[in-house]
A tleap script that builds the chain and sets N, CA, C and O, in Angstrom:
source leaprc.protein.ff14SB
mol = sequence {
  NMET HIE GLU LEU ILE ASN SER SER SER GLY
  ALA ARG LYS MET GLY VAL ARG ILE TYR GLU
  GLN THR GLU VAL ILE GLY ILE LYS GLY MET
  GLY GLU LYS THR LYS ARG ILE LEU THR ASP
  LYS GLY GLU PHE GLU THR SER VAL VAL VAL
  ASP ALA CALA
}
set mol.1.N position { 19.238 4.768 7.361 }
set mol.1.CA position { 18.270 4.708 6.286 }
set mol.1.C position { 17.523 6.033 6.147 }
set mol.1.O position { 17.227 6.459 5.030 }
set mol.2.N position { 17.217 6.687 7.262 }
set mol.2.CA position { 16.492 7.957 7.194 }
set mol.2.C position { 17.306 9.022 6.466 }
set mol.2.O position { 16.739 9.864 5.770 }
set mol.3.N position { 18.635 8.994 6.620 }
set mol.3.CA position { 19.486 9.962 5.925 }
set mol.3.C position { 19.374 9.787 4.419 }
set mol.3.O position { 19.321 10.770 3.679 }
set mol.4.N position { 19.339 8.543 3.962 }
set mol.4.CA position { 19.207 8.270 2.531 }
set mol.4.C position { 17.872 8.777 2.006 }
set mol.4.O position { 17.815 9.385 0.937 }
set mol.5.N position { 16.805 8.533 2.745 }
set mol.5.CA position { 15.479 8.999 2.332 }
set mol.5.C position { 15.444 10.520 2.295 }
set mol.5.O position { 14.905 11.100 1.352 }
set mol.6.N position { 16.011 11.176 3.305 }
set mol.6.CA position { 16.033 12.639 3.334 }
set mol.6.C position { 16.838 13.205 2.173 }
set mol.6.O position { 16.412 14.179 1.552 }
set mol.7.N position { 18.002 12.615 1.863 }
set mol.7.CA position { 18.789 13.147 0.763 }
set mol.7.C position { 18.151 12.875 -0.579 }
set mol.7.O position { 18.293 13.688 -1.491 }
set mol.8.N position { 17.449 11.756 -0.739 }
set mol.8.CA position { 16.788 11.506 -2.019 }
set mol.8.C position { 15.637 12.484 -2.217 }
set mol.8.O position { 15.364 12.892 -3.346 }
set mol.9.N position { 14.969 12.862 -1.153 }
set mol.9.CA position { 13.891 13.849 -1.244 }
set mol.9.C position { 14.440 15.195 -1.707 }
set mol.9.O position { 13.853 15.847 -2.570 }
set mol.10.N position { 15.552 15.600 -1.140 }
set mol.10.CA position { 16.186 16.853 -1.546 }
set mol.10.C position { 16.687 16.795 -2.976 }
set mol.10.O position { 16.570 17.769 -3.720 }
set mol.11.N position { 17.244 15.662 -3.363 }
set mol.11.CA position { 17.733 15.495 -4.736 }
set mol.11.C position { 16.585 15.586 -5.730 }
set mol.11.O position { 16.714 16.218 -6.779 }
set mol.12.N position { 15.471 14.958 -5.403 }
set mol.12.CA position { 14.304 15.012 -6.297 }
set mol.12.C position { 13.807 16.444 -6.471 }
set mol.12.O position { 13.372 16.823 -7.559 }
set mol.13.N position { 13.870 17.235 -5.410 }
set mol.13.CA position { 13.450 18.638 -5.501 }
set mol.13.C position { 14.348 19.423 -6.453 }
set mol.13.O position { 13.926 20.435 -7.012 }
set mol.14.N position { 15.591 18.957 -6.639 }
set mol.14.CA position { 16.530 19.614 -7.546 }
set mol.14.C position { 16.494 19.005 -8.947 }
set mol.14.O position { 17.322 19.351 -9.790 }
set mol.15.N position { 15.544 18.101 -9.206 }
set mol.15.CA position { 15.384 17.562 -10.551 }
set mol.15.C position { 15.994 16.198 -10.799 }
set mol.15.O position { 15.954 15.695 -11.923 }
set mol.16.N position { 16.561 15.590 -9.761 }
set mol.16.CA position { 17.143 14.255 -9.918 }
set mol.16.C position { 16.025 13.232 -10.052 }
set mol.16.O position { 15.041 13.276 -9.314 }
set mol.17.N position { 16.182 12.318 -10.990 }
set mol.17.CA position { 15.213 11.228 -11.138 }
set mol.17.C position { 15.832 9.964 -10.566 }
set mol.17.O position { 16.945 9.588 -10.934 }
set mol.18.N position { 15.114 9.315 -9.673 }
set mol.18.CA position { 15.583 8.092 -9.024 }
set mol.18.C position { 14.672 6.955 -9.453 }
set mol.18.O position { 13.456 7.014 -9.265 }
set mol.19.N position { 15.269 5.921 -10.030 }
set mol.19.CA position { 14.511 4.764 -10.494 }
set mol.19.C position { 14.764 3.617 -9.522 }
set mol.19.O position { 15.855 3.047 -9.492 }
set mol.20.N position { 13.754 3.286 -8.734 }
set mol.20.CA position { 13.874 2.203 -7.763 }
set mol.20.C position { 13.322 0.917 -8.358 }
set mol.20.O position { 12.477 0.943 -9.252 }
set mol.21.N position { 13.810 -0.203 -7.851 }
set mol.21.CA position { 13.349 -1.514 -8.308 }
set mol.21.C position { 13.459 -1.619 -9.829 }
set mol.21.O position { 12.547 -2.117 -10.490 }
set mol.22.N position { 14.575 -1.151 -10.377 }
set mol.22.CA position { 14.804 -1.148 -11.818 }
set mol.22.C position { 16.122 -1.853 -12.108 }
set mol.22.O position { 17.169 -1.466 -11.590 }
set mol.23.N position { 16.065 -2.882 -12.933 }
set mol.23.CA position { 17.261 -3.655 -13.273 }
set mol.23.C position { 17.958 -3.031 -14.474 }
set mol.23.O position { 17.345 -2.836 -15.524 }
set mol.24.N position { 19.245 -2.719 -14.317 }
set mol.24.CA position { 20.035 -2.207 -15.434 }
set mol.24.C position { 20.521 -3.397 -16.249 }
set mol.24.O position { 21.163 -4.309 -15.727 }
set mol.25.N position { 20.203 -3.368 -17.534 }
set mol.25.CA position { 20.585 -4.447 -18.439 }
set mol.25.C position { 21.883 -4.100 -19.161 }
set mol.25.O position { 22.671 -4.988 -19.483 }
set mol.26.N position { 22.104 -2.822 -19.414 }
set mol.26.CA position { 23.320 -2.405 -20.099 }
set mol.26.C position { 23.490 -0.903 -20.072 }
set mol.26.O position { 22.546 -0.153 -19.823 }
set mol.27.N position { 24.722 -0.477 -20.335 }
set mol.27.CA position { 25.051 0.941 -20.427 }
set mol.27.C position { 25.846 1.124 -21.707 }
set mol.27.O position { 26.848 0.444 -21.928 }
set mol.28.N position { 25.397 2.043 -22.549 }
set mol.28.CA position { 26.080 2.311 -23.808 }
set mol.28.C position { 26.580 3.744 -23.806 }
set mol.28.O position { 25.847 4.668 -23.455 }
set mol.29.N position { 27.829 3.922 -24.198 }
set mol.29.CA position { 28.363 5.268 -24.339 }
set mol.29.C position { 27.858 5.882 -25.631 }
set mol.29.O position { 27.842 5.222 -26.670 }
set mol.30.N position { 27.447 7.137 -25.575 }
set mol.30.CA position { 26.929 7.815 -26.761 }
set mol.30.C position { 27.816 8.987 -27.157 }
set mol.30.O position { 27.717 9.506 -28.269 }
set mol.31.N position { 28.649 9.383 -26.273 }
set mol.31.CA position { 29.499 10.544 -26.516 }
set mol.31.C position { 30.441 10.679 -25.340 }
set mol.31.O position { 30.597 9.758 -24.538 }
set mol.32.N position { 31.055 11.821 -25.252 }
set mol.32.CA position { 32.024 12.016 -24.176 }
set mol.32.C position { 31.381 11.957 -22.799 }
set mol.32.O position { 31.986 11.447 -21.856 }
set mol.33.N position { 30.154 12.477 -22.671 }
set mol.33.CA position { 29.522 12.526 -21.355 }
set mol.33.C position { 28.185 11.804 -21.285 }
set mol.33.O position { 27.804 11.335 -20.212 }
set mol.34.N position { 27.470 11.702 -22.379 }
set mol.34.CA position { 26.123 11.138 -22.349 }
set mol.34.C position { 26.159 9.622 -22.453 }
set mol.34.O position { 26.923 9.056 -23.234 }
set mol.35.N position { 25.332 8.985 -21.664 }
set mol.35.CA position { 25.210 7.525 -21.668 }
set mol.35.C position { 23.757 7.144 -21.896 }
set mol.35.O position { 22.847 7.876 -21.506 }
set mol.36.N position { 23.542 6.003 -22.527 }
set mol.36.CA position { 22.201 5.436 -22.668 }
set mol.36.C position { 22.141 4.245 -21.721 }
set mol.36.O position { 22.941 3.316 -21.826 }
set mol.37.N position { 21.185 4.281 -20.795 }
set mol.37.CA position { 21.002 3.226 -19.812 }
set mol.37.C position { 19.851 2.345 -20.279 }
set mol.37.O position { 18.743 2.832 -20.502 }
set mol.38.N position { 20.110 1.059 -20.424 }
set mol.38.CA position { 19.088 0.097 -20.825 }
set mol.38.C position { 18.606 -0.621 -19.572 }
set mol.38.O position { 19.407 -1.227 -18.860 }
set mol.39.N position { 17.297 -0.559 -19.291 }
set mol.39.CA position { 16.745 -1.187 -18.095 }
set mol.39.C position { 15.570 -2.079 -18.463 }
set mol.39.O position { 15.126 -2.113 -19.611 }
set mol.40.N position { 15.082 -2.796 -17.468 }
set mol.40.CA position { 13.907 -3.638 -17.684 }
set mol.40.C position { 12.635 -2.804 -17.839 }
set mol.40.O position { 11.575 -3.345 -18.154 }
set mol.41.N position { 12.735 -1.482 -17.618 }
set mol.41.CA position { 11.567 -0.602 -17.729 }
set mol.41.C position { 11.698 0.409 -18.863 }
set mol.41.O position { 10.852 1.292 -19.004 }
set mol.42.N position { 12.733 0.291 -19.660 }
set mol.42.CA position { 12.915 1.214 -20.773 }
set mol.42.C position { 14.346 1.710 -20.869 }
set mol.42.O position { 15.237 1.228 -20.169 }
set mol.43.N position { 14.552 2.686 -21.754 }
set mol.43.CA position { 15.870 3.267 -21.974 }
set mol.43.C position { 15.875 4.722 -21.528 }
set mol.43.O position { 14.875 5.430 -21.655 }
set mol.44.N position { 17.028 5.161 -20.999 }
set mol.44.CA position { 17.166 6.522 -20.507 }
set mol.44.C position { 18.505 7.072 -20.956 }
set mol.44.O position { 19.480 6.328 -21.060 }
set mol.45.N position { 18.562 8.373 -21.223 }
set mol.45.CA position { 19.823 9.044 -21.509 }
set mol.45.C position { 20.182 9.917 -20.320 }
set mol.45.O position { 19.323 10.578 -19.738 }
set mol.46.N position { 21.456 9.914 -19.968 }
set mol.46.CA position { 21.900 10.677 -18.806 }
set mol.46.C position { 23.376 11.019 -18.934 }
set mol.46.O position { 24.086 10.421 -19.743 }
set mol.47.N position { 23.831 11.960 -18.154 }
set mol.47.CA position { 25.261 12.261 -18.091 }
set mol.47.C position { 25.858 11.770 -16.775 }
set mol.47.O position { 27.078 11.753 -16.615 }
set mol.48.N position { 25.002 11.371 -15.829 }
set mol.48.CA position { 25.465 10.890 -14.528 }
set mol.48.C position { 24.710 9.621 -14.163 }
set mol.48.O position { 23.488 9.555 -14.298 }
set mol.49.N position { 25.450 8.608 -13.696 }
set mol.49.CA position { 24.844 7.356 -13.232 }
set mol.49.C position { 25.369 7.069 -11.833 }
set mol.49.O position { 26.576 7.113 -11.596 }
set mol.50.N position { 24.459 6.775 -10.907 }
set mol.50.CA position { 24.839 6.373 -9.553 }
set mol.50.C position { 24.241 5.000 -9.313 }
set mol.50.O position { 23.023 4.828 -9.367 }
set mol.51.N position { 25.094 4.025 -9.048 }
set mol.51.CA position { 24.631 2.661 -8.774 }
set mol.51.C position { 24.547 2.481 -7.265 }
set mol.51.O position { 25.559 2.540 -6.567 }
set mol.52.N position { 23.355 2.266 -6.776 }
set mol.52.CA position { 23.156 2.102 -5.335 }
set mol.52.C position { 22.553 0.740 -5.042 }
set mol.52.O position { 21.656 0.611 -4.208 }
set mol.53.N position { 23.050 -0.273 -5.733 }
set mol.53.CA position { 22.499 -1.623 -5.573 }
set mol.53.C position { 22.751 -2.170 -4.190 }
set mol.53.O position { 22.351 -3.295 -3.889 }
savepdb mol mol.pdb
quit
């Protein structure tokens, strides 16, 4: 568990946004690389999605 916390800290320093305790309701393709993520806390656009459920 400590390794995960350490790597998330480093990722955040590089600009990665991590949404914890957030339910994904849907994922919509918007183009070749961009996706719109629909969650219980709002909508986000991204080119990379990592599911760590």
